[in-house]
MIDO-869936 format. One line per 4 residues: their letters; for each residue x, y, z of C-alpha. Coordinates in nm, 4 decimals. Layout:
A = X Y Z | ...
// end
This chain:
MKYG = -9.5124 14.3260 -11.3581 | -9.1598 14.3444 -11.4934 | -8.9477 14.6554 -11.4771 | -8.6606 14.7817 -11.6899
ALRC = -8.3436 14.8732 -11.4983 | -8.2687 15.2192 -11.6410 | -8.0880 15.4744 -11.4211 | -8.2645 15.7861 -11.3013
PFSF = -8.1314 16.1268 -11.3990 | -7.8771 16.2878 -11.1598 | -7.8857 16.0045 -10.9022 | -7.7536 15.7229 -11.1263
SPCF = -7.9451 15.4850 -10.8950 | -8.1900 15.2266 -11.0356 | -8.5041 15.3822 -11.1784 | -8.7703 15.1252 -11.2589
ISER = -8.9862 15.1901 -11.5612 | -9.2807 14.9770 -11.6596 | -9.2517 14.7801 -11.9819 | -9.5846 14.9365 -12.0751
VSVN = -9.3948 15.2647 -12.1162 | -9.3204 15.3027 -12.4839 | -8.9900 15.1800 -12.6192 | -8.9352 15.5226 -12.7767
LKIR = -8.9589 15.6900 -12.4386 | -8.7062 15.4466 -12.2936 | -8.4689 15.5196 -12.5815 | -8.5124 15.8938 -12.5378
LALW = -8.4437 15.8668 -12.1637 | -8.1380 15.6530 -12.2242 | -8.0023 15.8999 -12.4781 | -8.0691 16.1887 -12.2419
QLSV = -7.8874 16.0105 -11.9603 | -7.5974 15.9406 -12.1930 | -7.5787 16.3088 -12.2831 | -7.5680 16.4016 -11.9143
LLMF = -7.2886 16.1521 -11.8546 | -7.0934 16.2890 -12.1504 | -7.1465 16.6408 -12.0175 | -6.9786 16.5397 -11.6912
LSAP = -6.6986 16.3577 -11.8696 | -6.6346 16.6521 -12.1030 | -6.6469 16.9204 -11.8339 | -6.3809 17.1899 -11.8845
AHAL = -6.0336 17.0557 -11.8199 | -5.9592 17.3677 -11.6193 | -6.2199 17.3019 -11.3494 | -6.0930 17.4224 -11.0114
EDWL = -6.0907 17.0785 -10.8529 | -5.8643 16.9438 -11.1283 | -5.5632 17.1502 -11.0172 | -5.3377 17.0361 -10.7377
SLPE = -5.3062 17.2582 -10.4313 | -4.9837 17.4516 -10.3873 | -4.7325 17.2803 -10.1566 | -4.7482 17.3728 -9.7901
GEIS = -4.4009 17.2611 -9.6866 | -4.0430 17.2899 -9.8062 | -3.9704 17.3019 -10.1789 | -3.6363 17.2433 -10.3474
RITF = -3.7086 17.1914 -10.7204 | -3.8958 17.4480 -10.9306 | -3.9492 17.4233 -11.3058 | -4.0690 17.7048 -11.5296
GSCA = -4.1301 17.7812 -11.8943 | -4.2835 18.0144 -12.1489 | -4.3954 18.0436 -12.5101 | -4.6042 17.7388 -12.6002
KQWE = -4.8120 17.7293 -12.9174 | -5.1270 17.5358 -12.8348 | -5.1527 17.3934 -13.1874 | -4.8040 17.2414 -13.1724
PQPI = -4.6966 16.9114 -13.0103 | -4.5491 16.9695 -12.6629 | -4.3183 16.6797 -12.5709 | -4.1191 16.9259 -12.3568
WNSV = -4.3590 16.8404 -12.0732 | -4.1821 16.5056 -12.0486 | -3.8697 16.6967 -11.9423 | -4.0742 16.8722 -11.6755
ASAE = -4.2075 16.5421 -11.5446 | -3.8662 16.3753 -11.5434 | -3.7228 16.6604 -11.3329 | -3.9709 16.5680 -11.0556
PDLF = -4.0225 16.9280 -10.9409 | -4.2327 17.0518 -10.6511 | -4.3870 17.3306 -10.8594 | -4.4216 17.4536 -11.2183
LFIG = -4.4325 17.8235 -11.3063 | -4.5929 17.9314 -11.6333 | -4.4223 18.2669 -11.6895 | -4.5973 18.3920 -12.0023
DAIY = -4.7454 18.2945 -12.3382 | -4.8900 17.9665 -12.2147 | -5.1107 18.0030 -12.5228 | -5.1127 18.2318 -12.8252
GDWH = -5.4608 18.3736 -12.7986 | -5.4175 18.6657 -13.0372 | -5.2128 18.4938 -13.3075 | -5.2437 18.1544 -13.4728
GDKP = -4.9378 18.1672 -13.6948 | -5.0570 18.4268 -13.9447 | -5.1707 18.7787 -13.8558 | -5.2477 18.9041 -13.5038
FTPT = -5.6201 18.9352 -13.4305 | -5.8450 19.0497 -13.1489 | -5.9644 18.7474 -12.9511 | -6.3125 18.6827 -12.8189
RESL = -6.4052 18.4981 -12.5028 | -6.5028 18.2002 -12.7152 | -6.1750 18.1967 -12.9093 | -5.9661 18.2292 -12.5922
EADW = -6.1523 17.9523 -12.4155 | -6.1057 17.7319 -12.7206 | -5.7319 17.8038 -12.7209 | -5.7003 17.7208 -12.3509
EKLA = -5.8919 17.3985 -12.4119 | -5.6455 17.3066 -12.6856 | -5.3656 17.3387 -12.4325 | -5.5621 17.1343 -12.1787
AIPE = -5.6114 16.8568 -12.4358 | -5.2397 16.8103 -12.5070 | -5.1633 16.4686 -12.3541 | -4.8230 16.5540 -12.2057
FAAV = -4.9533 16.8723 -12.0474 | -5.2623 16.6956 -11.9142 | -5.0430 16.4322 -11.7510 | -4.8140 16.6883 -11.5840
RKQL = -5.1115 16.8941 -11.4660 | -5.2309 16.5929 -11.2667 | -4.8891 16.5510 -11.1058 | -4.7764 16.9076 -11.0268
PFMA = -4.9144 17.2281 -10.8773 | -4.8932 17.5354 -11.1020 | -4.8553 17.9097 -11.0584 | -4.8882 18.1379 -11.3603
TWDN = -4.8591 18.4895 -11.4932 | -4.9083 18.6118 -11.8479 | -4.7254 18.7821 -12.1309 | -4.8713 18.9506 -12.4374
HDYG = -5.0201 18.6501 -12.6189 | -5.2121 18.4987 -12.3274 | -5.2979 18.8542 -12.2203 | -5.4709 18.8691 -12.5574
SHNG = -5.2993 19.1585 -12.7315 | -4.9802 19.1482 -12.9381 | -4.7408 19.3565 -12.7242 | -5.0501 19.5052 -12.5583
GADF = -5.0483 19.7094 -12.2404 | -5.2733 19.9215 -12.0208 | -5.4789 20.0381 -12.3174 | -5.6064 19.6882 -12.4057
ELKE = -5.9847 19.7188 -12.3834 | -6.0586 19.3484 -12.3333 | -5.8221 19.2883 -12.0416 | -6.0995 19.2351 -11.7856
MTKE = -6.2413 18.9555 -11.9996 | -5.9027 18.7970 -12.0723 | -5.8148 18.8122 -11.7030 | -6.1311 18.6243 -11.6137
VFLD = -6.0647 18.3554 -11.8740 | -5.6999 18.3242 -11.7652 | -5.7814 18.2888 -11.3961 | -6.0662 18.0505 -11.4716
FFGE = -5.8282 17.8245 -11.6598 | -5.5771 17.8099 -11.3762 | -5.8472 17.7416 -11.1201 | -5.8254 18.0681 -10.9294
PKDS = -6.0998 18.0680 -10.6610 | -6.3902 18.2941 -10.7499 | -6.3582 18.4858 -10.4219 | -5.9778 18.5291 -10.4295
ERRK = -5.8138 18.8653 -10.3751 | -5.6418 18.8250 -10.7097 | -5.9760 18.8495 -10.8865 | -6.0678 19.1688 -10.7003
TPGI = -5.7554 19.3742 -10.7745 | -5.6310 19.5124 -11.1090 | -5.3901 19.2826 -11.2910 | -5.2911 18.9277 -11.2002
YDAK = -4.9744 18.9778 -10.9920 | -4.9398 18.7298 -10.7074 | -4.6955 18.5985 -10.4469 | -4.6528 18.2958 -10.2238
IFGP = -4.3966 18.1881 -9.9633 | -4.3140 17.8190 -9.9323 | -4.1268 17.6366 -9.6590 | -4.0243 17.6869 -9.2955
PGRR = -3.7944 17.9592 -9.1566 | -3.4414 17.9048 -9.2825 | -3.5696 17.7386 -9.6016 | -3.8294 17.9819 -9.7279
VQVI = -3.8766 18.0374 -10.1002 | -4.0813 18.3380 -10.2073 | -4.2312 18.3315 -10.5572 | -4.3310 18.6778 -10.6816
LLDT = -4.5297 18.6801 -11.0061 | -4.5225 19.0228 -11.1712 | -4.7807 19.1447 -11.4217 | -4.5923 19.3284 -11.6963
RWFR = -4.9007 19.3866 -11.9167 | -5.1972 19.5341 -11.7259 | -5.0425 19.8700 -11.6303 | -4.7743 19.9056 -11.8974
SPFK = -4.7444 20.2294 -12.0926 | -4.7112 20.2281 -12.4734 | -4.3748 20.1461 -12.6253 | -4.1704 20.4107 -12.8024
KDQR = -4.1139 20.3256 -13.1667 | -3.7564 20.3206 -13.2929 | -3.7580 20.5484 -13.5985 | -3.4353 20.4100 -13.7436
SAEE = -3.4563 20.1893 -14.0503 | -3.4397 19.8110 -14.0258 | -3.0906 19.8231 -14.1753 | -2.9724 20.0768 -13.9171
RKAI = -3.1158 19.8714 -13.6305 | -2.9620 19.5517 -13.7639 | -2.6193 19.7154 -13.7885 | -2.6179 19.7738 -13.4115
GKVG = -2.7703 19.4395 -13.3183 | -3.1279 19.5534 -13.2636 | -3.3848 19.2862 -13.3505 | -3.6888 19.4720 -13.2151
NYIG = -3.8782 19.7851 -13.3114 | -3.8555 19.9794 -12.9858 | -3.6230 20.2295 -12.8244 | -3.5929 20.3197 -12.4587
NTDN = -3.8766 20.5473 -12.3481 | -3.7154 20.8192 -12.1349 | -4.0459 20.9699 -12.0185 | -4.0367 20.9077 -11.6432
NTTI = -4.4158 20.9181 -11.6298 | -4.4365 20.5922 -11.8247 | -4.4512 20.2632 -11.6362 | -4.4393 19.8864 -11.6549
LGKT = -4.5820 19.7861 -11.3180 | -4.8008 20.0836 -11.2301 | -4.8264 20.2583 -10.8922 | -5.0367 19.9917 -10.7200
QWQW = -4.8127 19.7030 -10.8224 | -4.4940 19.8905 -10.7322 | -4.6298 19.9491 -10.3824 | -4.7326 19.5848 -10.3538
LAEQ = -4.3871 19.4684 -10.4694 | -4.2146 19.6867 -10.2072 | -4.4332 19.5218 -9.9429 | -4.3528 19.1742 -10.0723
LQQP = -3.9789 19.2377 -10.0528 | -4.0182 19.3066 -9.6814 | -4.1563 18.9575 -9.6210 | -3.9029 18.7168 -9.4674
AELR = -3.7542 18.4670 -9.7130 | -3.4170 18.3074 -9.7830 | -3.4626 18.2827 -10.1623 | -3.6846 18.5136 -10.3678
LIIS = -3.7814 18.4450 -10.7273 | -3.9021 18.7607 -10.9021 | -4.0863 18.6375 -11.2097 | -4.1158 18.8719 -11.5071
STQI = -4.2644 18.7594 -11.8364 | -4.0068 18.9766 -12.0174 | -3.6326 19.0103 -11.9669 | -3.5055 19.2571 -11.7069
IPDQ = -3.1245 19.2668 -11.7197 | -3.0664 19.2266 -12.0976 | -3.1590 19.5573 -12.2595 | -3.0024 19.5749 -12.6051
KGMD = -3.2462 19.3940 -12.8339 | -3.5031 19.6715 -12.8722 | -3.7789 19.4229 -12.7955 | -4.0584 19.3985 -12.5415
EWGA = -3.8267 19.4116 -12.2393 | -3.7586 19.6241 -11.9311 | -3.4927 19.8065 -12.1325 | -3.7783 19.9690 -12.3249
FPHE = -3.8455 20.1675 -12.0048 | -3.4953 20.2332 -11.8619 | -3.6182 20.4239 -11.5575 | -3.8448 20.1347 -11.4561
RLRL = -3.5576 19.8896 -11.4922 | -3.3351 20.1032 -11.2681 | -3.6239 20.1521 -11.0269 | -3.6494 19.7756 -10.9836
FELI = -3.2753 19.7442 -10.9181 | -3.2908 20.0276 -10.6648 | -3.5962 19.8816 -10.4910 | -3.4208 19.5475 -10.4508
RSSG = -3.1133 19.7227 -10.3122 | -3.2885 19.9685 -10.0833 | -3.5289 19.7079 -9.9451 | -3.2395 19.4970 -9.8232
AEGV = -3.4130 19.1942 -9.9728 | -3.1877 18.8893 -9.9587 | -3.1582 18.5996 -10.1998 | -3.3137 18.7678 -10.5041
LLVS = -3.3087 18.5736 -10.8307 | -3.4730 18.7092 -11.1468 | -3.6634 18.4718 -11.3770 | -3.7916 18.5618 -11.7258
GNVH = -3.9130 18.4258 -12.0594 | -4.0494 18.5719 -12.3866 | -3.7450 18.5682 -12.6168 | -3.7651 18.2153 -12.7684
FSEL = -3.4212 18.1101 -12.6423 | -3.2550 18.0713 -12.3035 | -2.9593 18.2332 -12.1292 | -2.8181 18.3439 -11.7961
STIE = -2.7370 18.7103 -11.7320 | -2.5867 18.9000 -11.4395 | -2.5333 19.2616 -11.3374 | -2.3710 19.4289 -11.0374
NINN = -2.6368 19.6097 -10.8368 | -2.4047 19.8287 -10.6262 | -2.3916 19.5974 -10.3240 | -2.4462 19.2522 -10.4750
PLYE = -2.4795 19.0778 -10.8103 | -2.8221 19.0120 -10.9594 | -2.8714 18.7017 -11.1717 | -3.1444 18.6376 -11.4260
ITAS = -3.2287 18.3025 -11.5785 | -3.4358 18.3160 -11.8970 | -3.6236 18.0087 -12.0194 | -3.8238 18.0528 -12.3376
GMTH = -3.9431 17.8437 -12.6234 | -4.1369 17.5366 -12.5122 | -4.2526 17.4757 -12.8706 | -4.0420 17.7088 -13.0880
NNPA = -3.7215 17.9134 -13.0964 | -3.5741 18.2145 -13.2752 | -3.2006 18.2018 -13.3584 | -3.2041 18.5675 -13.4699
YAAA = -3.3153 18.6805 -13.1248 | -3.0497 18.4601 -12.9659 | -2.7808 18.6179 -13.1864 | -2.8621 18.9689 -13.0624
PNRY = -2.5972 19.1139 -12.8283 | -2.6303 19.0864 -12.4502 | -2.3413 19.2440 -12.2622 | -2.4643 19.0845 -11.9388
RVAG = -2.4747 18.7238 -12.0635 | -2.2668 18.4729 -11.8688 | -2.4094 18.1508 -12.0155 | -2.5911 18.0671 -12.3359
PYVD = -2.7662 18.1221 -12.5580 | -2.9442 17.7877 -12.5739 | -3.1623 17.7658 -12.8841 | -3.3872 17.4622 -12.8622
HNVG = -3.7155 17.3719 -12.6980 | -3.6599 17.4149 -12.3259 | -3.7796 17.4737 -11.9721 | -3.5907 17.6018 -11.6690
LIEI = -3.5097 17.4280 -11.3420 | -3.4034 17.5840 -11.0121 | -3.2759 17.3313 -10.7613 | -3.1852 17.4165 -10.4014
DWEA = -2.9685 17.1919 -10.1847 | -3.0732 17.3110 -9.8415 | -2.8339 17.0692 -9.6681 | -2.5158 17.2008 -9.8332
KPSP = -2.2533 17.3649 -9.6099 | -2.1480 17.6344 -9.5415 | -2.4391 17.7708 -9.7466 | -2.7300 17.6156 -9.9372
EISL = -2.6367 17.5644 -10.3017 | -2.8491 17.6707 -10.6003 | -2.8339 17.5048 -10.9400 | -2.9804 17.6921 -11.2357
QILG = -3.0477 17.4691 -11.5361 | -3.2050 17.4893 -11.8788 | -3.3493 17.1502 -11.9728 | -3.3847 17.0487 -12.3357
ADGS = -3.6492 16.8277 -12.4916 | -3.4555 16.5143 -12.3917 | -3.4369 16.6233 -12.0282 | -3.0632 16.6940 -12.0337
AGLE = -2.9148 17.0250 -11.9179 | -2.8392 17.2585 -12.2082 | -2.7130 17.5226 -11.9644 | -2.6136 17.4929 -11.6007
QEML = -2.4801 17.7373 -11.3432 | -2.4217 17.6755 -10.9740 | -2.3939 17.9304 -10.6965 | -2.4152 17.9600 -10.3216
LSSL = -2.7272 18.1133 -10.1762 | -2.4963 18.3323 -9.9684 | -2.3659 18.4913 -10.2906 | -2.7102 18.6483 -10.3356
QQAK = -2.6926 18.8297 -10.0028 | -2.6551 19.2075 -10.0015 | -2.3525 19.3805 -9.8570 | -2.4493 19.6240 -9.5832
PMNC = -2.3723 19.9918 -9.6546 | -2.1808 20.2181 -9.4178 | -2.3778 20.5268 -9.3175 | -2.2239 20.8741 -9.3146
TDPR = -2.2927 21.0663 -8.9948 | -2.2319 21.4188 -8.8694 | -1.9947 21.5761 -8.7999 | -1.8424 21.5138 -9.1403
PQLC = -1.4668 21.4507 -9.1737 | -1.2638 21.7547 -9.2707 | -0.9330 21.5842 -9.3511 | -0.8812 21.2499 -9.5282
TMDY = -0.5792 21.0476 -9.6415 | -0.4945 20.9907 -10.0064 | -0.5267 20.6102 -9.9836 | -0.7102 20.4671 -10.2834
RPVC = -0.9662 20.2213 -10.1524 | -1.2585 20.3060 -10.3787 | -1.6126 20.3113 -10.2530 | -1.9477 20.3574 -10.4239
AKKS = -2.1459 20.6269 -10.2485 | -2.5160 20.7034 -10.2656 | -2.6038 21.0721 -10.2643 | -2.9178 21.2315 -10.1253
DGTY = -3.0628 21.2759 -10.4763 | -3.0429 20.8979 -10.5378 | -2.7424 20.9080 -10.7700 | -2.4176 20.7172 -10.7173
RTYA = -2.0536 20.8249 -10.7450 | -1.7176 20.6574 -10.6899 | -1.4897 20.8165 -10.4256 | -1.1275 20.7349 -10.3448
NGCG = -1.2209 20.6064 -9.9973 | -1.4942 20.6129 -9.7353 | -1.3608 20.9201 -9.5632 | -1.3646 21.1124 -9.8890
ACSD = -1.7197 21.0014 -9.9559 | -1.8501 21.1107 -9.6166 | -1.6725 21.4442 -9.6412 | -1.9283 21.5265 -9.9106
SDVV = -2.2385 21.6456 -9.7252 | -2.4610 21.5065 -10.0031 | -2.3439 21.1477 -9.9450 | -2.5766 20.9283 -9.7394
EYLA = -2.3960 20.5910 -9.7412 | -2.1304 20.3941 -9.9250 | -2.0123 20.0436 -10.0089 | -1.6645 19.9136 -10.0807
GECS = -1.5724 19.9040 -10.4493 | -1.6278 20.1279 -10.7496 | -1.9762 20.2025 -10.8703 | -2.0683 19.9591 -11.1452
DRQ = -2.2464 20.0414 -11.4657 | -2.6137 19.9714 -11.3941 | -2.7425 20.1021 -11.7257
// end
């Protein structure tokens, strides 16, 4: 008796079938086996095992980007690959799940999964995904609601789809807590990099609409529709995330990247930004200062152009690098005023690169770059890691001084109610019983 050498289902080992079995049955079995094989080959590109594990050791090159339309070509990934980073950070709008170029709409699970699959199918992205580990947070469009916040009714579903795509383990703590904020420390003592991914969507209060006309807003450089919400009960991060962030800033690290999908320091555009909630913006600055956290660098996206901003935070400067527009840009947004800008704007398809030279003396050196579509640096700024360290305040103790000289050596003093005031010198500051501590130099404008 002769046997046909078909393969058995699931095992793919030889399965011998008598020739007396009808030809039709053999054909049906072969087609069924082919369908099973195709099912395996076409399994979701975001399967957990397809993502590389996060690095365990030292890292020195980190790329990041935002705002990528899944229906557009994405050659920018070639710039990511050529930078040879240790890690890529998706910092918001990895897809546009609530907008496909026309009018915003409410997504479904099926539409979101289809959009994520479109991203997964882009050849350049697929190639990078096999080479690099990823971390990710979201902004409004991959959250699933155009400028949506805490009131978005589908956020549990969109969270599940988002975390599924990025291969988050089913039993992870991130899946059990509200929002998708996350943190990870890389490297050994002395070379530790902490990546803090904030969630600026899940807990966020509604924006306050700017009632001025478009012409009035344009005359003062506003390109958005919002005005600062002065209600101190409103929030961006929410109580739980604020507490978590305070805990993260107590973890030991030499360099800390605080990742926000929206800009933090720039606050003049009237857009979806921390300036829309001024008290939350100042709360973040104060938390960084009061925690004593060293080596803080802010990273953001969202605005469809790139720039570098800085602000004095009483006892040290804060820097923010914004990289936005992997597939598209907006020159009008870039033309809006930013009194804190020190480099830029760069208006072309781009990603960001943070490079750390741990061997440099007397301090490790940090290079902040914006890479264009050809891999060249459109913006570049270098600094010493030591420049991100906080000056230590002098505490005022009892008994308080009763007589001080008239020397003018200005200090910035913190009062017991949390406000700051410039005094002529340290003695004069501590003579005020409401002053808790002071730092050399005048108080800067932190608004």
